N, C-alpha and C positions, 0 to 999 in steps of 0.2 A: 504494500500500500504506500502510495506517495502522498504525503501531506506537504503542501507548499503554499507560499503566500502569492498574492496576486502579481507581484513583480515577476514571477516566473510564468504564471499563466496569462499575463498580458501579452507575452511574446511567443508562447508555445501552447499548443493544444494539449488536452489530456492525453490523447493518443501519442503525440510526439514525446511528451515527458515519460509516459509509461514505457514506450518502446526503447527510449534511450537508457532508462534504468534497467529494464529487462535484459537488454544486450550487455550492459556493463556487468550485471550480476552473473549472467550465463557465461561470460568470458573469465569468471573467477575473481572479479572485483568485489570488494567489501561494500557495506552500506555507507560508510564514511566517504569512501572514494566515489561512490555512486551519487551521493549528495553533491560532492564537489563538482562532478561532471555535469550535473544538472544545472548548478549555479553558474558554472563557466559558460555553458551553452546559452543560458538566458542573458548573461552579460555580453557575450559575443553577438547576440541578436539585438543589442542596444537597449535592453531594459533599463529604464531610468527610475526604478522603484526599489524598495527593499528586496533582497534575495535571500530567502530562508527556505530550507527544505528538510524534511525528515522522511526516512524510508523505514517502514515497519515490516519486518518479516515474521511470518507465523509459521512455526514448524508444523509439519504434518503430525497429526494425532496429538498435538499439544493441547488443544481445546476439546473438552468432552461435553456432551450435552448435559444440562442440569437434570436431575431426577427428582 
């Protein structure tokens, strides 16, 4: 899950941000570096607002349904 401020989404679509992060993670990158890549891309696209991002990963079988 990507949580980011409007400074990122002013210059990137949800799809573009998600694809960038997914590619970064599938290439073995970590979440910290993935956030950095997302912020650098928004900066390169001339965002003139705050640039903040969080990537949350959920492990498989980590969450169990409540009973």
